[in-house]
Each structure stands twice: as C-alpha cells, then as structure tokens.
N, C-alpha and C positions, 0 to 999 in steps of 0.2 A: 621702223622707217622703211619705205620703199627704197630699194638699194640704189636706184639711179634717178629717183624723182622727187620724193617728198622730203621736206625739211622739218626738223623739230621746231624751228622757229615758225610761228604762224599757227601751228596746231596747238602749241602750248598755251592754252587760255584758261586753265583751271585756276580758281582762286581758293584761298583758305576759308573764306567766309560766305561762299555761295553754294547753292545746290541742295539737293534733298538731304534731310538729316537722317542719319542712321538710327535704327531703333535702339532704345536703352539697353535691351538685352545683348545686342551685339557689342556695344561699348563696354558693358559690364564684363562680358566674356573676355575681351581683350585686356581689360584692367586686371582681371583675376590672373591672367597669364603672367603678368609682372609680379603679382603677389606670390605665385608659385615658384618664382626664382629663389624664394626663401621658404620652400614648402615645409621643411622640417621644423623651422622656427614657428611657422604658422600652425603646424600640427600640435606642437607643444603648447602654444598659446591657446588653441581651441580646447585642448584637454583641460588645461588649468582653468580656463574660463568656465568650462562646463562644471568643473568641481566647485569653483567659487559660487556659481549660480545655485547649484544644488544645496550648498551649505546655507545660503540665504533663505532657501525655501523651507528649511527646517524650523527657522525662527518663529513664524506665525503659529505653527502647531504647538511649540513650547510655550508661547505667550498665552494661548488659549488654555493650556493645562494649568499654568500658574494662576490664571484668573479663576478657573473652576476651584482651585485650592483655597480661594478667598471667598467663595460664594456660600459658605456654611452659615452666614449670619454673624451678628456682633459677637466678638470674642471667640469665634470659631475658626479663625484663620490658621491654616496649616503652614506656618512659617518655614519649617524645614523643606517642605515641598516647593513652596514659592521660591526660596533661595536656591534650591537645586535647579529648578527650571530657569530661573533668572541667570544663574551662573553658567548653565549650558548655552543659553542665548548669547551671553557675552563672549564665550569661548568660540562658538561657531561664527559669530559676526566678525570677531577679530581675525580668525583664521581666513575667512573669506576676503577680508580687506587686505591681508598680507599677500594672499595669492593674487588678488586683483592688481596690487602694486607690481608684482613680478610680471604679470601679463602686460602691463603698460610699458615696462622696460623692454620687453621682447618686441612689442609693436613699434616702439621708437626705432629699434634696430632694423625691423622689417621696412619701415617707412624710409629709412635712410637708404637702404638697398634699392627700393623701388624708385625713389627720386633720382638716384645716381644712374640707374639703368635707363630710365626714361630720358634723362638729359643726354646721356651718352648716345643712345639710339637717335635722338633728334639731331644732335650735332653731326653724327656720322651721315645721316640723311642729307643735312645741309651741304656737307662737303661733296656729296655725290650729285647734287642738283645742277642742272644746266645754268649757264649765265643768264639765260632768258628769264628764269624764275626771279632772280634778284632785280631784274629790270622792271618786273611787274609788281613787286611787293615792297612795302616800306620796311626799312631796317628795324624801326621801332616796334612794328607789329610782330615781326619775327622774334625780337627780344622779349616781347610781352608773352609770347607763347612759351618760350624756354624758361622764363622766370615766373611770371604770375600764374599762368595756367598750370604749369607743373607743380608749383607750390599749392595751388588750390586742390589739385588731385591728392597731393601728399598729405594735406591737412585733414582730409576726411576719409580717404580710401580705406586705410587699415582700420582705424577706429570705428568708422561707420559700419563696415562690413562685419566686424567683430560684434558690434552692438546689435546688429540685426540678428546674428546667430544667437547671441545671448538672449535677446527678446523672445526668439522662438522657443528656446528651452524654458525660459521663465513662464511664458504663456501656457505651454503644454503642461509643465509641472504644476502651476497654480490651478489649472483646470482640473487636473487629476485630484488634487487635494480638495478642491471645492466639491467635486462630485462625491468624494468620500464623506465629507462633512454633511452636505445637504443638497441633493440633486435638484430639489424643487427651486431653490434660490438661483440656480444656474440659468434658469429660463430667462431671467432678466437680461442676460447678455445676448440672447437670441434677437433682441431688438436693438440694443445699443452698439454692438460690434459691427453688424452689417452697415448701420448708419455711418459709423466712423470710416469704414472702408470706401463707401460710396462717395463720401465727401472728399476724402484724400485723393481718390482717383480723379475726381473732377478737377481738383485744384492742380494736380500734376500736369494736366493738359494745358492749363492756363499759365502756369509758372515757368515751365521749362523754356519756352521761347523767350521769355523775359530775361532769363539768365544767359541765354545764347546771345541776345542782343547786347547785354551788359559786357560780355567778354569782347565782342566785336568792337564796340565803341571805346573800350579801354585800349584795345590794340591800336585803333586809329588815333587816340589821344597820345599814346606813347610814340607812335610814328611821327606825329606832328611835332612833339617835343624834341625828338632826336633831330628832325629836320631843322627846326628853329635854332637849336643850340649850335648845330653845325654851320649855320649861316649867320651867326650873331654879328660878325663884323659887317656883312652886307646890310643887315637890318639897321645897325647904328649909322653906317655911312649914308644910307638913304633916309634916315630919320623916320623909320617905319615901326618904331617900337609900339606905338599905340595901335597900329593896324594889326601887328602880329599878336599883341595882347588881346585885342578884340576877337580875333579868330580863335585864339586859345580859349578865351572865355566861353565862346560858343560850343566848342568841342568839350570843354570841361563840364559845362552845364548839361550837355547831352549825356555825357558819361555819368555824371552825378544823378541826373534824373532817372537814368536806366537803373542805377544802383538802388535808388529809393523805391522805384516801382517794383523791381524784383524782390527786394527785401520786404516791402510792404505786403505783397501778396504771399510771400513765403512765410511771414510771421503770423498771418491769419490762421494758418493751419493748426499750430500748436494750441492756442487758446480755445479754438473751436472744438478740437478733439478732447481737450481737457474738460470742457463744459459737458460734452456727451458722457465722459467717464464719471464725472461728478453726479450726473443725472442717474447713472446706474447705481452709484453709492446711496443716493437718496431712496431709490426704489428698494434696494437691499435692506436698508434700515426699516422701512415700513413693513415689508413682507416678513422680515426676520422677527420683528416685534410680534406680529400675529402668530407666527409659528411658536415663539417662546410662550405666549399666553396659552396656547393649546398643548404645551408640553412636548412639542416636536423637536426642540433644539435647546441646548443649554446656553447660558450667557457666555461661557468660555468659547464654545463653538461659534457663536455669532461673532465674537471678537476675532477669532481665527479666520472666519469666512471673510469678514470685512478686510482684514489684512491681506488675505490671498486675493481678494478682488482688486485691491490696490496693486498687488504684484501682477495681476492678470491685465489690468487696464493700463498700468504704468508703462510697459513697453510700447503699447499702442501710442500713448502720448509721447514717449521718447522718440519713436519713429517719426511722429509728426514734427517733432522739434528738429530732427536731423534731415527732414524732408527737403528744406531749402538748401542745406549743404549738399545733398545728393544731386539736386538739380543744377547747382553751380558746378559740381564735379563733372556731371555729364556734359554740360556746356563746354567746360575746359577740355575734357577728354575728346570731345568732338573736334575742337580746333587742333589739339595735339596730334590726333591720328590723321586728320586731313593733311597736315604738314608731313607726317611720317609716311603717308601713302602717296605723296606727290611723286610722279614718275621721275626717276633719275635720268641722267644723260643716257641717250640711246646706247645700250651695251655694245661692246665690240662684237663683231661677227664671230661666229664659232671658229672660222678659219683665219681670223686676223693674225697677222704675223708681226714680229718685233722688227722695228727699224734698227739695223745694225750697220756699222761702218758707213755712217751717213756721209755722203759726199757733198750734197747741197744743191743738186740740180732741181729747180722748181719750175713746174709748168702748170698754167691755168688755162683750161679749155672751155670756151663757150659757157661761162658760168652766169647763171641768173639767180638772184637772191632778193628776198624781202623779209623784214622782220614780221610783217603781217601779210596775209595773202593778197590783200587789196592794194598794198603799196610796195612796189618793187624798188629796191635801192641800186642793185647791180644789174646791168643789162648786157648780156652776151659778151662778157669780159674774157679776153684771152691774153696771155702773157707768158713769155719764156725767159727764165732767169737761170742761165748756166752757173755752175760752181764758181764762186768768187765774184759774182756780179754784185755791184752796189746799185740797187733799184731805189730811186727816190720817188715818192708819191706826193704830189702837190695838188692844190685845188682849193676852191672856196669851202667854207663850212657846209657840211651836209652833202658833199660830193660823193662820199662813200669810201674815203681813205681808210678810216679805222675799221670799217666793215670788212675790207680785204684782209686785214690782220686777224679779225675774228674768224674768218673762214679758213685762213691758213692754219690757225691754231685749233680749229674744230671746236671753238666755243659755240659756233652754230654750224649746221650742215647746209650745204647749198640746196636750192630748190631744183636746179638742173645744172648739167655740166659736170666737169671733173677737175680735180686738183691732184697733181702728181708730185712726189718727191723721189728722186732717183728712180723714176719709172714706176713707182708704187702709188696707186690711187690711195689717198689718205684714209678713205673709209675701209680699206683692206688691211690697214695696220692698226695696232693698238694705240689708243689715245696717249697712254703713258709714254710709250717710246716716241710718239710724234712730238709731244710737248717737251720731252727731254732733248730733242734734236734742236730746239731753239733756245736762245738766250733772249730775254725780253726786258727792255727798259721802257717804262710807261711815263706819260706826262703826269698821271696821278701817282705821286710817290706814296708808298705804303711802308711804314715802319711800325714795329710793335713795341710794347713795353718791355724793355730789356736793355742790355748794354750795347754800346756801339759795335763791339766785336761780335756779339750774338746776331745783330741785325745784318752785318755784312756777310757773316758766315752762314746765313740762313739757308741758302740754296745748295750748299754742298757739305756733306758730312766729312768729319776728320780733318777740318782745315786748321792749320797751325797759325800762331800769331804772326810768324814771319811772312806767310803767304798773304795774310790780311793787310799787313803793313805795306807789302810790295804793291798790291793793287791800289791801296789808298794813295800811295805816292804817285802812281800813274794817273790817278783821277784827281790829283791836285787837292786832296782833302787831308793828307797826313799831317801837315803842319797845323792845321786848325784843330785836329783831334788832339794833338800833343799839347796844344795850348790850354786844353780843358783840365780842370783839377785832377780828374781820375783817368785822363787819356782814353784809351780804348775800353776801359772799364766804366766809363761815364754812363749813367743810367738815363735812358731816354724815356720821357713820359709817354702817355698814350698818343700814338700817331706823331711822336716827336715834336710836340708843340713847343718844346723849349729850345728848338733851333730853327733857323730860317728855312724858307722853302728851297732856296738855292743850295744850302748845305744838305738838306734832305735829298735833293736830286743827285748831288755828287755822291752821297752814300749809296744810293741805288745803282749808280753807274759802277762804283767800286764793287758792289755785290755781283753785278753782271760780269765783271772782269774775272771773277773767280771761276766761272763756269767754262767748260771746254766744248760747248756746243758748236756745231759747224755752221749754224745759221743764226742770224742776229736780227732782231726786230727793235727798232728805235722809234717810238711813237712820241714825237715832240719831247725828246729826252733832254733838251737843253732849254726848254721854255721858261724855266724859273731861275735862270742864271743871267747875270749881266753880260754885256757884250765882251768886256775884257776877260771875264772868267770863261766865257764861251770859247774865245779864241785859244785860251790856254788848254782847255780840255779837248779841243778838236784833235790835237795830236794824240791825246789819250784815247779818243774815240777811234782814231785810225789804228792804234795798237789793238784796241778791242776788236776791230774788224779783221784782225789777223790771228790765226792760231798756229800751232807748230807745223801744220801741213800746208800752210799758205793762207791766202785770203778767205774769209768767210763770205757766204752768200748773205747779203744784207738788204733789208727792207727798211727804208728810212722815211718816216712821215715828218714833214717839216713845213712850218710857216715862214721861218727865217730862211729865205732862199740862198743866203750867203753860205749856209752850212752844207749845201748839197751841190755846189758848183762842180766838184770833181766826181760826181756820181757817174757810173757807166751808162745808165739810162735814166732819164727823168720822165715819169708818167704824169701828164696833166689830166686831171679828172674833172668832169662836170656832169652832174645828174646821173652818176653811176656808170659813166662811159669814159673811155680814154679818148680824149679829143686831140692830144698831141703826145708824141714821145720822141726822145732823142737826147743828145748831150746838151750841156748848158749853152755852149757857143752856137751850136746848130739851131737851137730853139730861139735864142736871142736874135739871130740873123733872120729868122722867118718873120719876126714881128707879130706873132700870134698871141694866144692867151697867156703863154708862159712869159713872153716879153712884157705884156701888160702887167702881170703880177709882179715881175721883178722890178720894173721901173717904178711901180706904185710904192715900193718899200724904200726907194731912195730919192723920191721927189721931195723937193723943199716946199713946205707949206708957205 
C-alpha cells in the first residue's frame, strides 16, 4: 500500500473463481509439498508398494512354467511341478496382498495429515484476510472450499499418486519380462500405447474445465443455501418459499448438470482405453498363434506373455479410470490454492510500533474513503476527540457512520488523509495493539457454540467466575442467566439461537465490560432491546464508558437519539460529510437536520 495514498479497499477485487488457471504441474507440485509433510511414511509406503508390485510380477512367469509342465500330452502332466509353481504363486500373491493392506493403512494416515494441514492453513489464511474479502464472497462458497474441495483432494491425492507410481513400476517390469519372453510380440504395443496416450491427452483438455465449473457451481449452490437458511424467517414472513425454492432449483439443476457433464466425459476415458488395450490382446493372440505354429514360442510362454500384457496395459487403463478423479482434484486444488494465495491484510510496516499506555486522544484529518474507487463514501472528514470524549454519530442509512468505525479499527485503510491516536498515525502502529486499544459492541451480535461463561469471557484470558458475574449484574443479565437450569454453564447453540436477540445483545455488552480498553465503540449496541431494558442498561453503559483512570473515549452510533442526549459532541452525517456537530440542546435549538431526526422519532402518527 502507498503509505499516504492508496487503500486496500477498492484494489481488492480478486475472486476465487476467476482468472487464468495455473498449469497442472504447478498444482501438483504444491500438493506434493503437503504429502512431504509425512515424507518418511510416504517413503515407507513407496518401498512397500514397490515390493508388492514386484511380487505380483513374478506370478505370470510362474503361471507359464506351470502350464508348460502340463503340455506334455495326455497323461504326461508333471503334477509335482504344477503344484510347486501353483503354491509359489499363492504365496507370492498372498504376501503382495498383505503388504498392499499395510500400504493402504499408511496412506490413510498420510491423508489424515494432509487434510489436517490443508484445513489448518486455509483457516489461518481466512483469519488473516481483510474484512473486504468477506464482503465480496459468500460464506457458503468459502465453506465449500474448506469442506468439499479439501475432501476431494484428500480422497484421491495419496492413493492416486501412489497408484501412478505403482503403474510406472508395473509397466516397466512387465515390459522387461515381455522382452525376455518374445521381443517380436512387443511390437504390437508400438501401435496401441501411443494411441492410448493421444486419446487421454485430448480428453484431459476437454474434461478439466468441466470439473472446474462443477466446483464453482457447487460453491455457488452452498452459498445460496447458507444465505437462504439464514433468512428463513424473512422468507416465511413474505411468503416467498416458492420463489426461493425456484431459485434453488435453478442453481441445483446447474450444479447437477455440471456434475453430469463432467462425469460423463470423465467416464468415457476408461472404457475407450480399455477397448484399445483389448485390441492389443487380440493382436497378441493372433501373432502368438503364428509364432507357436512356427515353433518360436511355447504355450506356457504365450500364456505368460498374455498375463504380462494385461499387467502392462492394466495400469494404463487404471490411469484412465483415475483420470476423472485427478481432474476433479486439480479443479478443487485450484480453488483451495486461490483462497490460500489471497492477499492478507496489508502487513504492518517494518517500523510499526506498539500502542502502549493508550490515553484515547483521537484525531481524524481530511480523510477520504470509498469501498470502490468509483464510489466515495467519506469526503474530507475531520474530527478531534480528546481523551474521555463521548462522540455520537447519527444520520440516515448509508451516510457513512459505520464506515468511520471501520477506518478507526483499520478494517479498511483510508484512500487519503490521516487518523491519529495519541499523536500516532494508525498506519504507523501494529494492528494488534490498535485493536486492543478498543472495546467494541456491535449491532450484529456474535456468540459461538459454548457455555454462557465461555462466551462472556471470550475477549480476555484468565477471567474468573466472579468477574463474569460482576459484569453480568452491571449489564442487567445476571438474573436471567441464573434462571436458566445450568446458569453460567448453560450451553448456547450455534449463534445462540436458543435465546432472544435482546439477551444476546446484553451478553455481548457484558463481554465488553470485561475488557480494560481506553476507547469504546458502540455500534447500535442497544438496537435489539426494548425501551424499558434500554433505560436500565444505559446506566450500565455509562459505567462501561468509564475505566479506573476516568472516562473512556467513546464513539457511539445510534438511531435512537434518546440514548445519546448526554454525548459531548454529536456528529450529524449525510453523504459521507459532517453537516452538523454540537451538543444535543445546541443542535435542537438550531432546528437543522438533527432537530428533524429527533422530532421524527417522537412525532405521533
């Protein structure tokens, strides 16, 4: 970021589903790095898998020797030799199967490590992303990446890569054995193998974009589902179930069609390659018969050659069968790494310092800001809030009130201008220390799945039960908590849907009271409580506005103007500009915009 000019908002326009696709080689290289986090297990698996493959390659040779022991004519079968080779075949195949079972157990452990590391890195990246990222992307799409796409990678990565390496060993080993038995018959594969690769390469170019489209449409479907469930009360209130269902059907059909198309073209590859391989088997049978008639090869060797040819062509067919899985894996990996490569918040400058002994003097100088370059929200805003000042910000929806809070907290950086705390420009201090200097209570209450005690103690480590009860009494929520069967140990469901919105807001106010920050932000903090409760907690809010060293610097956004009558300064905003400022009585006497807003709330219809 340009130190005094450019904002991260506006330039952040990257999406997870657009742009040039990286080559598969690059994606594979990054995926292998995750496999190498368990490199010793992978090495053991590779060695054991190689041993298992070599043991299976001995079987066709033993089978040919057993058949030759039966080729002496009627009554001339060498049973001891047949039983010997048959017994060896059983032993080798059993040992190979046992080793293969061990390899699968190892790969399950490797896959577990890979999926754990992938999800950990993804979540760490999410926590480092700017707020603007979440304004641009649906929650459901992000969840789809963390769950479905990572699972897709996990389902095929370890096993498919191991299968490819096994196939290489099998193909090379079978080729060597076939050359030893009859080099002339190997010429058949000079036609069929290139044909298989040309066809597979062509289909790769066709299928990969289809799997990418499938992942994108599934993410959109999940995003719409999450959005619809979150707004189910509104949907029912407006009787729009059929409309929402119709939109879901459209998105569901698009996702299902994408699944069908990708799988349809993906499954063409396996049968087609299998047909080419069977063609080679037919040619071997014809030319092998001619060689047998001329005495160039025995029946046993023909049998062994046919078995080795199946070993030789089998991996090619298996690769064709995992071809669709690999395309799906690459499409999922593309989305995962796009999210992982999304730029985090602009890092703190190298000489950024910690805010210590914060007093709470805030100054905003000539700030201009817009979430996008073409639409400015804040225009040349200036404000001075000394320590202990209660600044109320009012105005119509879209005036820029919450945007000021976003800039104070550095959720976004200004396009131009400066913001100071205790004389320090906020871009010259660390974000961590800046945000710790504030206590924030938002209109959108956020509570997580856990006990009431855990939710209230969320923002501060080492909190005792007595401290939590003290702030709950101040927030007028203690009696309600004690009326619950388990009191402070009551378990809240996801986002606390088992308690009312007003109670949730009181819990977040209690949470804020635990913190000792010298600056306070209240963004519609009493919007979800009734008037009677609001009056009761105003006294608690006044206590929250004070700390041990005196009053805190407070920024209060409120639509209920009765709650900010005692503010030191009230800012009236319109279209990103301060059109009025002063105390309540002063603004009322002017008869301007504030007076109109105030009277509109107390007019009788």
